[in-house]
C-alpha positions as CSV (number, residue, x, y, z in Angstrom):
1,M,3.6,36.9,-5.3
2,E,5.3,33.7,-4.3
3,K,3.0,31.4,-2.3
4,R,4.2,28.4,-0.4
5,F,2.0,25.5,0.7
6,E,2.9,22.5,2.9
7,G,1.4,19.0,2.4
8,M,2.5,15.4,2.5
9,G,5.3,14.3,0.1
10,V,4.4,10.8,-1.1
11,S,6.6,10.5,-4.2
12,P,10.1,12.1,-3.8
13,G,11.8,14.4,-6.2
14,I,11.6,18.0,-7.4
15,A,9.7,19.2,-10.5
16,V,9.4,22.8,-11.9
17,G,6.9,23.6,-14.7
18,P,3.7,25.3,-15.7
19,A,0.6,24.4,-13.8
20,H,-2.2,22.5,-15.4
21,V,-5.2,23.1,-13.1
22,R,-8.1,20.7,-13.2
23,E,-11.0,22.8,-12.0
24,A,-13.2,19.9,-11.0
25,G,-14.6,21.3,-7.8
26,T,-17.2,19.5,-5.7
27,L,-20.0,17.9,-7.6
28,E,-23.2,19.8,-6.8
29,V,-25.5,16.7,-7.0
30,P,-29.2,17.7,-7.5
31,E,-31.7,15.9,-5.4
32,R,-35.4,15.7,-6.3
33,H,-38.4,13.4,-5.8
34,V,-39.3,11.1,-8.7
35,A,-43.0,10.1,-9.0
36,K,-43.7,6.4,-9.1
37,K,-44.7,6.3,-12.8
38,A,-41.4,8.0,-13.7
39,R,-39.1,5.7,-11.7
40,P,-38.7,3.1,-14.4
41,A,-37.4,5.8,-16.7
42,E,-35.1,7.1,-14.0
43,A,-33.7,3.6,-13.5
44,K,-33.1,3.3,-17.2
45,R,-31.2,6.6,-17.1
46,L,-29.0,5.2,-14.3
47,T,-28.4,2.0,-16.3
48,A,-27.3,4.1,-19.3
49,A,-24.8,6.0,-17.2
50,V,-23.4,2.8,-15.8
51,I,-23.0,1.3,-19.3
52,L,-21.2,4.5,-20.4
53,A,-18.9,4.3,-17.4
54,R,-18.1,0.7,-18.4
55,R,-17.2,1.8,-21.9
56,Q,-15.0,4.6,-20.4
57,I,-13.2,2.1,-18.2
58,K,-12.6,-0.3,-21.0
59,R,-11.0,2.5,-23.0
60,L,-8.7,3.4,-20.1
61,K,-7.8,-0.3,-19.7
62,A,-6.9,-0.6,-23.4
63,Q,-4.7,2.6,-23.2
64,A,-3.0,1.2,-20.1
65,Q,-2.2,-2.1,-21.7
66,K,-0.4,-0.3,-24.5
67,D,2.1,1.3,-22.1
68,T,4.9,-0.9,-20.7
69,V,4.7,0.8,-17.3
70,T,0.9,1.1,-16.7
71,Q,-0.2,-2.2,-18.2
72,E,-0.3,-3.7,-14.8
73,M,-3.2,-1.4,-13.9
74,H,-5.4,-3.8,-15.8
75,F,-6.4,-5.6,-12.5
76,L,-7.7,-2.3,-11.1
77,F,-9.8,-1.6,-14.2
78,D,-11.2,-5.1,-14.0
79,A,-12.2,-4.3,-10.4
80,Y,-13.9,-1.1,-11.6
81,L,-15.8,-3.1,-14.2
82,Q,-17.0,-5.5,-11.5
83,M,-18.2,-2.6,-9.4
84,L,-20.2,-1.4,-12.4
85,E,-22.0,-4.8,-12.6
86,D,-24.6,-5.9,-10.0
87,S,-22.6,-4.4,-7.1
88,R,-23.7,-2.8,-3.8
89,L,-23.1,0.6,-5.4
90,V,-25.4,0.0,-8.4
91,R,-27.9,-2.1,-6.5
92,G,-28.2,0.4,-3.7
93,A,-28.8,3.3,-6.2
94,H,-31.5,1.3,-8.0
95,D,-33.1,0.5,-4.7
96,L,-33.2,4.2,-3.7
97,I,-34.8,5.1,-7.0
98,Q,-37.5,2.5,-6.8
99,G,-38.1,2.5,-3.0
100,K,-37.5,6.2,-2.0
101,G,-38.1,8.0,-5.3
102,L,-34.7,9.6,-5.4
103,N,-33.3,10.8,-8.7
104,A,-30.4,8.8,-10.1
105,E,-27.7,11.3,-9.2
106,A,-28.8,11.6,-5.6
107,A,-29.3,7.8,-5.3
108,V,-25.7,7.1,-6.4
109,Q,-24.4,9.9,-4.1
110,K,-26.2,8.6,-1.1
111,T,-25.2,5.0,-1.7
112,L,-21.6,6.1,-2.3
113,T,-21.5,8.1,0.9
114,G,-22.6,5.0,2.9
115,I,-20.0,2.8,1.4
116,I,-17.2,5.4,1.9
117,H,-18.1,5.8,5.6
118,A,-17.9,2.0,6.0
119,F,-14.4,2.0,4.4
120,Q,-13.2,4.9,6.5
121,A,-14.3,3.2,9.7
122,M,-11.9,0.3,9.1
123,D,-8.6,0.7,11.1
124,N,-6.4,-0.2,8.2
125,A,-4.6,2.4,6.1
126,Y,-4.4,0.3,3.0
127,I,-8.1,-0.6,3.1
128,A,-9.1,3.0,3.9
129,A,-7.1,4.1,0.9
130,R,-9.4,2.0,-1.4
131,V,-12.0,4.7,-0.8
132,E,-10.5,6.4,-3.9
133,D,-11.5,3.4,-6.0
134,V,-15.2,3.4,-5.0
135,R,-15.4,7.2,-5.1
136,D,-14.0,7.3,-8.6
137,V,-16.5,4.8,-9.9
138,G,-19.4,6.5,-8.2
139,N,-18.4,10.0,-9.3
140,R,-17.9,8.7,-12.9
141,I,-21.5,7.5,-12.9
142,I,-22.7,10.8,-11.5
143,R,-20.7,12.9,-14.0
144,N,-22.2,10.8,-16.8
145,L,-25.7,11.4,-15.4
146,M,-25.0,15.2,-15.2
147,R,-23.1,15.2,-18.5
148,E,-20.0,16.8,-16.9
149,P,-17.0,14.7,-18.0
150,L,-13.5,15.3,-16.8
151,K,-10.9,16.5,-19.3
152,P,-8.0,14.1,-19.9
153,F,-4.4,15.1,-18.9
154,S,-3.4,14.6,-22.6
155,Q,-4.4,18.3,-23.0
156,A,-1.7,19.4,-20.6
157,A,1.4,21.0,-22.1
158,P,4.7,18.9,-21.9
159,G,6.4,19.3,-18.5
160,S,3.2,20.3,-16.8
161,I,2.5,20.2,-13.1
162,I,-1.0,18.7,-12.5
163,I,-3.0,20.6,-9.8
164,A,-6.3,19.0,-8.8
165,D,-8.6,18.4,-5.9
166,Q,-7.6,14.7,-6.2
167,L,-6.2,12.1,-8.5
168,S,-8.5,9.2,-9.0
169,P,-7.1,5.7,-9.7
170,A,-8.2,6.1,-13.3
171,D,-6.3,9.4,-13.5
172,T,-3.1,7.6,-12.5
173,A,-3.2,5.6,-15.8
174,Q,-2.8,8.9,-17.6
175,L,0.3,10.0,-15.7
176,D,2.8,9.9,-18.5
177,P,6.3,10.9,-17.3
178,A,7.1,12.2,-20.8
179,R,4.3,14.8,-20.4
180,I,3.6,15.2,-16.6
181,A,6.6,16.5,-14.5
182,G,4.8,16.5,-11.1
183,A,1.5,16.8,-9.3
184,A,-0.2,18.1,-6.2
185,T,-3.7,17.6,-4.9
186,A,-5.9,18.6,-2.0
187,L,-6.9,15.1,-1.1
188,G,-5.3,11.6,-1.1
189,G,-3.2,9.3,1.0
190,A,0.3,7.7,0.9
191,E,-1.3,4.2,0.4
192,G,-3.5,5.2,-2.5
193,H,-3.1,4.3,-6.2
194,A,-2.1,7.8,-7.2
195,A,0.8,7.8,-4.7
196,I,1.9,4.2,-5.6
197,M,1.7,5.0,-9.3
198,A,3.6,8.2,-9.0
199,R,6.4,6.5,-7.0
200,A,6.6,3.8,-9.6
201,L,6.8,6.3,-12.5
202,G,9.2,8.6,-10.6
203,I,6.8,11.6,-10.7
204,P,7.1,14.0,-7.7
205,L,3.7,14.1,-5.9
206,V,2.5,16.1,-2.9
207,L,-0.9,15.4,-1.3
208,G,-3.1,17.0,1.3
209,V,-2.7,20.7,0.2
210,P,-6.1,22.3,0.9
211,D,-7.5,25.0,-1.5
212,L,-4.5,24.6,-3.8
213,A,-6.6,24.6,-7.0
214,D,-8.0,28.0,-5.9
215,A,-4.5,29.5,-5.4
216,V,-3.0,28.8,-8.8
217,S,-4.1,29.3,-12.4
218,T,-3.2,27.2,-15.4
219,G,0.2,28.3,-16.9
220,A,1.6,29.7,-13.6
221,K,5.1,28.4,-12.7
222,V,5.0,25.9,-9.9
223,I,7.6,23.9,-7.9
224,I,6.7,20.5,-6.5
225,D,9.0,19.1,-3.8
226,G,7.8,15.6,-3.3
227,T,10.6,14.9,-0.8
228,R,9.7,17.6,1.7
229,G,6.0,17.9,0.9
230,T,6.2,21.5,-0.4
231,V,4.4,23.3,-3.2
232,I,5.5,26.8,-4.3
233,V,3.4,28.9,-6.7
234,N,5.0,31.8,-8.6
235,P,8.5,31.2,-7.2
236,T,10.9,34.1,-7.1
237,A,14.2,33.9,-9.0
238,R,16.0,33.3,-5.7
239,T,13.7,30.4,-4.8
240,L,14.1,28.9,-8.3
241,G,17.9,29.0,-7.9
242,V,17.6,27.2,-4.5
243,Y,15.5,24.4,-6.0
244,E,17.7,24.1,-9.1
245,Q,20.6,23.5,-6.8
246,L,18.5,21.0,-4.8
247,K,17.8,19.1,-8.0
248,V,21.5,19.0,-8.8
249,D,22.3,17.8,-5.3
250,A,19.5,15.1,-5.5
251,R,20.9,14.0,-8.9
252,K,24.4,13.6,-7.4
253,V,22.9,11.6,-4.4
254,A,21.0,9.4,-6.9
255,E,24.1,8.8,-8.9
256,R,26.1,7.9,-5.7
257,L,23.4,5.5,-4.6
258,G,22.9,4.1,-8.1
259,H,25.8,1.7,-7.8
260,M,24.2,0.3,-4.6
261,R,21.8,-1.7,-6.7
262,T,24.6,-4.1,-7.7
263,V,26.8,-4.3,-4.6
264,P,25.9,-6.6,-1.7
265,A,24.6,-5.4,1.7
266,V,27.6,-6.4,3.7
267,T,28.9,-4.7,6.8
268,R,32.5,-3.6,7.3
269,D,33.2,-6.7,9.3
270,N,31.7,-8.9,6.6
271,V,28.2,-9.7,7.9
272,T,25.7,-10.1,5.1
273,V,22.2,-8.6,5.4
274,A,19.3,-9.4,3.1
275,L,17.3,-6.3,2.0
276,A,14.0,-7.2,0.5
277,A,11.1,-5.0,-0.7
278,N,7.5,-4.6,0.4
279,L,5.0,-4.9,-2.5
280,E,1.5,-3.3,-2.4
281,L,0.7,-3.6,-6.1
282,P,2.3,-5.3,-9.2
283,I,3.0,-1.9,-10.7
284,E,5.8,-1.5,-8.1
285,L,7.7,-4.6,-9.5
286,E,9.9,-2.4,-11.7
287,M,10.9,-0.3,-8.7
288,V,11.7,-3.5,-6.8
289,K,14.1,-4.6,-9.5
290,R,15.5,-1.2,-10.1
291,N,16.6,-0.8,-6.5
292,G,18.3,-4.1,-6.3
293,A,16.0,-5.9,-3.8
294,A,17.1,-9.3,-2.6
295,G,13.5,-10.5,-3.0
296,I,10.0,-9.5,-1.9
297,G,9.9,-9.7,1.9
298,L,6.2,-8.8,2.1
299,L,3.7,-9.2,-0.7
300,R,0.3,-7.9,0.4
301,T,-2.3,-9.9,-1.4
302,E,-5.1,-7.5,-0.5
303,F,-4.9,-5.9,-4.0
304,L,-6.5,-9.1,-5.3
305,Y,-9.6,-8.6,-3.1
306,M,-10.1,-4.8,-3.1
307,S,-12.9,-3.0,-4.9
308,R,-14.9,-6.0,-6.0
309,D,-18.1,-7.6,-4.9
310,D,-16.8,-11.1,-4.7
311,T,-13.6,-12.9,-3.9
312,P,-11.1,-13.7,-6.7
313,T,-11.1,-17.2,-8.0
314,E,-8.2,-19.6,-7.4
315,E,-7.3,-19.1,-11.1
316,E,-7.3,-15.3,-10.9
317,Q,-5.1,-15.4,-7.9
318,Y,-2.7,-17.9,-9.4
319,V,-2.2,-15.9,-12.6
320,A,-1.5,-12.7,-10.6
321,L,0.9,-14.4,-8.2
322,K,2.7,-16.3,-10.9
323,E,3.4,-13.1,-12.8
324,I,5.0,-11.7,-9.6
325,V,7.1,-14.8,-8.9
326,D,8.2,-15.0,-12.6
327,A,9.2,-11.3,-12.5
328,M,11.5,-11.9,-9.5
329,D,13.5,-14.3,-11.6
330,G,14.4,-16.8,-8.8
331,K,14.5,-14.3,-6.0
332,P,12.3,-15.3,-3.0
333,V,8.8,-14.0,-2.6
334,T,7.1,-13.9,0.8
335,I,3.3,-13.9,0.2
336,R,1.2,-12.7,3.1
337,T,-2.3,-14.2,3.3
338,L,-5.3,-12.0,3.3
339,D,-5.2,-9.3,6.0
340,V,-8.6,-7.5,5.9
341,G,-11.5,-7.2,8.3
342,G,-15.1,-8.0,7.7
343,E,-17.6,-10.7,8.4
344,K,-18.2,-11.5,4.7
345,P,-15.1,-11.3,2.5
346,A,-17.0,-13.1,-0.2
347,Q,-18.8,-9.8,-0.9
348,G,-15.5,-8.0,-0.9
349,L,-15.2,-4.6,0.7
350,L,-18.6,-3.5,-0.7
351,G,-20.4,-6.2,1.4
352,D,-22.1,-5.7,4.7
353,L,-19.4,-4.2,7.0
354,G,-20.2,-4.7,10.6
355,E,-18.4,-3.9,13.8
356,A,-16.1,-6.9,13.3
357,A,-14.6,-5.1,10.3
358,A,-14.3,-1.7,12.0
359,S,-12.2,-2.9,15.0
360,A,-8.5,-3.4,15.0
361,L,-9.2,-6.0,17.6
362,G,-11.8,-7.8,15.5
363,L,-12.1,-10.4,12.8
364,R,-9.0,-9.8,10.6
365,G,-5.9,-11.6,9.3
366,I,-5.6,-15.3,10.1
367,R,-8.7,-15.1,12.3
368,L,-10.8,-14.2,9.2
369,S,-9.1,-16.8,7.0
370,L,-9.7,-19.6,9.5
371,K,-13.4,-18.6,9.8
372,H,-13.9,-18.5,6.0
373,T,-12.1,-21.6,5.0
374,K,-13.2,-21.6,1.3
375,T,-11.5,-18.2,0.9
376,M,-8.4,-19.4,2.6
377,D,-8.3,-22.8,0.7
378,A,-8.5,-21.0,-2.7
379,Q,-5.7,-18.6,-1.7
380,L,-3.4,-21.4,-0.4
381,T,-4.0,-23.5,-3.5
382,A,-3.2,-20.5,-5.7
383,I,0.0,-19.8,-3.7
384,L,1.1,-23.5,-4.0
385,R,0.6,-23.4,-7.8
386,A,2.6,-20.1,-8.0
387,A,5.3,-21.6,-5.8
388,C,6.1,-24.1,-8.7
389,H,7.5,-21.2,-10.6
390,G,10.0,-19.9,-8.0
391,P,10.9,-19.7,-4.3
392,V,7.9,-18.7,-2.2
393,R,7.2,-18.4,1.5
394,I,3.8,-18.0,3.1
395,L,3.3,-15.5,5.9
396,L,0.3,-15.5,8.3
397,P,-0.9,-12.1,9.7
398,M,-2.3,-11.4,13.1
399,V,-1.2,-14.7,14.6
400,S,-1.5,-15.0,18.4
401,T,-1.7,-18.7,19.1
402,V,0.1,-21.9,18.1
403,S,-3.2,-23.5,17.1
404,E,-3.7,-20.9,14.4
405,V,-0.5,-22.0,12.8
406,R,-1.3,-25.7,13.1
407,Q,-4.7,-25.2,11.6
408,T,-3.2,-23.3,8.6
409,R,-0.6,-26.0,8.1
410,D,-3.3,-28.6,8.0
411,A,-5.1,-26.4,5.4
412,L,-1.9,-26.1,3.4
413,N,-1.5,-29.9,3.4
414,R,-5.1,-30.3,2.3
415,A,-4.6,-27.9,-0.6
416,A,-1.5,-29.8,-1.7
417,Q,-3.5,-33.1,-1.7
418,K,-6.3,-31.4,-3.7
419,L,-3.7,-30.4,-6.3
420,K,-2.3,-33.9,-6.5
421,R,-5.8,-35.3,-7.0
422,R,-6.2,-32.9,-9.8
423,K,-3.0,-34.1,-11.3
424,Q,-1.4,-30.7,-10.9
425,K,2.1,-30.0,-10.0
426,V,2.9,-29.4,-6.3
427,P,6.1,-27.8,-5.0
428,N,8.3,-30.3,-3.1
429,P,8.9,-29.4,-0.3
430,L,5.9,-27.2,0.4
431,P,6.7,-23.5,0.9
432,P,7.9,-22.5,4.4
433,L,5.0,-21.3,6.6
434,G,5.8,-18.2,8.7
435,V,4.2,-16.0,11.3
436,M,4.0,-12.2,11.5
437,I,5.0,-11.0,15.0
438,E,2.7,-7.9,15.2
439,V,0.7,-8.4,18.4
440,P,2.3,-8.6,21.9
441,A,0.9,-12.1,22.4
442,A,2.9,-13.4,19.5
443,A,6.1,-11.7,20.6
444,L,5.7,-13.0,24.2
445,A,4.8,-16.5,22.9
446,A,7.6,-16.5,20.3
447,D,9.4,-19.5,21.8
448,A,6.3,-21.6,21.4
449,L,5.4,-20.2,17.9
450,A,9.0,-20.9,16.8
451,Q,8.3,-24.6,17.3
452,V,5.5,-24.7,14.7
453,S,6.8,-22.0,12.3
454,D,9.4,-22.0,9.6
455,F,10.2,-18.3,9.9
456,F,9.2,-15.0,11.6
457,A,8.5,-11.6,10.2
458,I,8.1,-8.7,12.7
459,G,5.6,-6.1,11.7
460,S,6.9,-3.2,13.7
461,N,4.1,-0.8,12.8
462,D,1.2,-2.9,14.2
463,L,3.4,-4.2,17.0
464,T,4.0,-0.6,18.1
465,M,0.3,0.2,17.8
466,Y,-0.9,-2.7,19.8
467,T,1.8,-2.5,22.4
468,L,1.3,1.2,23.1
469,A,-2.5,1.1,22.4
470,T,-1.9,4.0,20.1
471,D,-3.5,4.8,16.7
472,R,-1.0,7.0,14.9
473,T,-3.8,8.3,12.6
474,N,-5.5,9.8,15.6
475,E,-4.2,13.4,16.1
476,H,-4.8,13.3,19.8
477,V,-2.5,10.3,20.5
478,A,-0.3,10.1,17.4
479,H,2.6,11.7,19.3
480,L,2.6,8.6,21.6
481,F,3.4,6.3,18.6
482,D,7.1,5.5,19.1
483,S,8.9,2.4,17.9
484,L,11.8,3.3,20.2
485,H,9.6,2.8,23.2
486,P,11.5,0.3,25.5
487,A,8.4,-2.0,25.6
488,V,8.4,-2.3,21.8
489,L,12.1,-2.8,21.6
490,R,12.0,-5.6,24.2
491,L,9.3,-7.4,22.2
492,I,11.4,-7.1,19.1
493,Q,14.4,-8.4,21.0
494,F,12.4,-11.2,22.6
495,A,11.0,-12.4,19.2
496,T,14.4,-12.2,17.5
497,S,16.1,-14.1,20.3
498,A,13.4,-16.9,20.1
499,A,13.9,-17.2,16.4
500,L,17.7,-17.4,16.7
501,R,17.4,-20.0,19.4
502,A,15.1,-22.1,17.2
503,R,17.4,-21.5,14.2
504,I,14.6,-20.1,12.0
505,P,14.9,-17.0,9.8
506,I,13.5,-13.7,11.1
507,S,13.0,-10.4,9.3
508,L,11.5,-7.0,10.1
509,C,9.1,-5.3,7.7
510,G,7.8,-2.2,9.4
511,E,8.6,1.4,8.5
512,I,11.7,1.4,10.7
513,A,13.3,-1.3,8.4
514,G,13.5,1.3,5.7
515,D,15.0,4.1,7.8
516,P,18.8,4.1,7.8
517,R,18.7,5.6,11.3
518,Y,17.4,2.3,12.8
519,A,19.8,0.0,10.9
520,P,22.5,-0.2,13.7
521,L,19.9,-1.0,16.3
522,L,18.1,-3.7,14.3
523,L,21.3,-5.4,13.3
524,G,22.7,-5.0,16.8
525,L,19.6,-6.9,18.1
526,G,20.4,-9.8,15.7
527,L,18.2,-9.2,12.7
528,R,19.8,-10.0,9.3
529,E,16.7,-9.6,7.1
530,L,14.9,-6.3,6.5
531,S,12.0,-5.6,4.1
532,M,11.0,-2.0,3.1
533,V,9.7,0.3,0.5
534,P,11.8,-0.4,-2.6
535,A,13.1,3.2,-2.9
536,N,14.7,3.0,0.5
537,I,16.9,0.0,-0.2
538,P,19.9,1.9,-1.5
539,L,19.8,4.3,1.5
540,V,19.7,1.4,4.0
541,K,22.3,-0.5,2.1
542,Q,24.7,2.4,2.2
543,R,24.3,2.7,6.0
544,I,24.8,-1.1,6.4
545,R,28.0,-1.0,4.4
546,A,29.4,1.6,6.7
547,L,28.5,-0.3,9.9
548,D,30.5,-2.6,12.1
549,I,28.3,-5.3,13.6
550,A,30.3,-5.6,16.7
551,A,30.0,-1.9,17.5
552,A,26.3,-1.9,16.6
553,T,25.7,-4.8,18.9
554,R,27.4,-3.0,21.8
555,R,25.3,0.1,21.2
556,A,22.1,-2.1,21.0
557,D,23.0,-3.6,24.3
558,A,23.5,-0.2,25.8
559,I,20.1,1.0,24.4
560,M,18.3,-2.1,25.7
561,G,19.4,-1.1,29.2
562,Q,17.5,2.2,29.0
563,V,14.0,3.0,30.1
564,D,13.4,6.4,28.5
565,P,12.6,6.7,24.8
566,G,14.3,10.1,24.6
567,R,17.6,8.6,26.0
568,I,17.3,5.7,23.5
569,A,16.9,8.1,20.6
570,A,19.9,10.1,21.8
571,L,22.1,7.0,22.0
572,L,21.0,5.9,18.6
573,D,21.5,9.3,17.0
574,D,24.9,9.6,18.7
575,F,26.0,6.3,17.1
576,N,24.8,7.5,13.7
577,G,26.6,10.8,14.2
578,L,23.4,12.9,14.2
579,S,23.6,14.3,17.7
């Protein structure tokens, strides 16, 4: 019988093919007490499992480097190898063996659980998604100890649909589009490596489908709809016909949008809009170029710091940033400085995570950088060196005061002087220094911040969260998260007007930037730069090319006179012809 499951579509597209079910299941980790005299031998058993895991990761890294698409996963495997050194995970497991007498499997599992809980406590979707990295390394050690290795996807038949409990970051390196047509898992998030990799490779992916592996057997026909988040097992002939037509329609839309890559984002009344891309990981660079981005409007540098026990060196950061700047071939790259929480970033995310890291109102963004000046100085120096290879802007997260910008500018000048003393090249002039408008204080103080900033970038996701005191990941209040709330729109308008008065550039890089529905409102408020997920650029560009700025401005003025979010949404949808 046909079975239909609903999940979260994180990589668009439709795939039809035979299921390849990875029956991993939950690891039943044995727990037993180890006598004192047997503990050295148990510690040696753990060490051997860690050494084997390192060999496995090195093989995956070598395979990834052979492939033109996945070679940029090497930084992830380097992070894995570091986690398999003297990290909190390995140290913690050894401590439990020696101190508590736990067997190696249980020691790794207990340490892993503690680390994962610390990650999940952090109010940051990107950081929380790095749970997959740590879990994969820990489970790899446990499987080596239990001698239960996972089978590679190379055994799947061509055109297969992968069905699994989850796709680990290491699994993503094996997602070959020539063999794998689509995938669906019970676990995973939109910010994880599996989702990012699938989008980069164009493989439809649906996550969050519980008990899926139990409902399908290898060889059964499966439909994956990564656009709508649907998985259909044993589809009827009628359902297959419907989805074949959807594939044809999607192909026509893709062809229609294909030419958008080369045409400018210009309104009907000849107003130019810059459409840039947000970049999470270097693997997405190909998507950025394929979708015709005007540049990178938000490069999140957290990928350099994730899943490691120390902070990256200046040289490591420079090499990674230079590759991105070079790849953009003269198009501007806006690099956001480190935006993670935690008292001790020098220990990475596996360090001692206290309350300061768990709170959205705690030590994060520019606050953390200014507290840990060595970390900030190394990053600024690396950015300056990368800026010698192409146009770069520096963006500061979580700014709320003028003094934070001034202190950072002083640090930037010191970094430039250090490079000069080292007889290294320094960009002249120095890269523009900008502020993220993502807390209400920054929006309300935008006039003052504009006097010390070279540009603004509105982060509408966090601005909405902080303005409405709403966590959209909390099921009890998620319905209150609304970027069309009049308070949010007024803060966006206030910040935009302040930037225009000061004659500095301003962009918006939240989710609403990548939704064509919001384009008339954002442009009507005066924004001329938007940054979004690369795949959304053609859709937004198509909407912009059909817009008249004068009409959009009039509708934005009417919307700003409203007090009810429902009425605001109705006015916007009416303008878009959706009502």
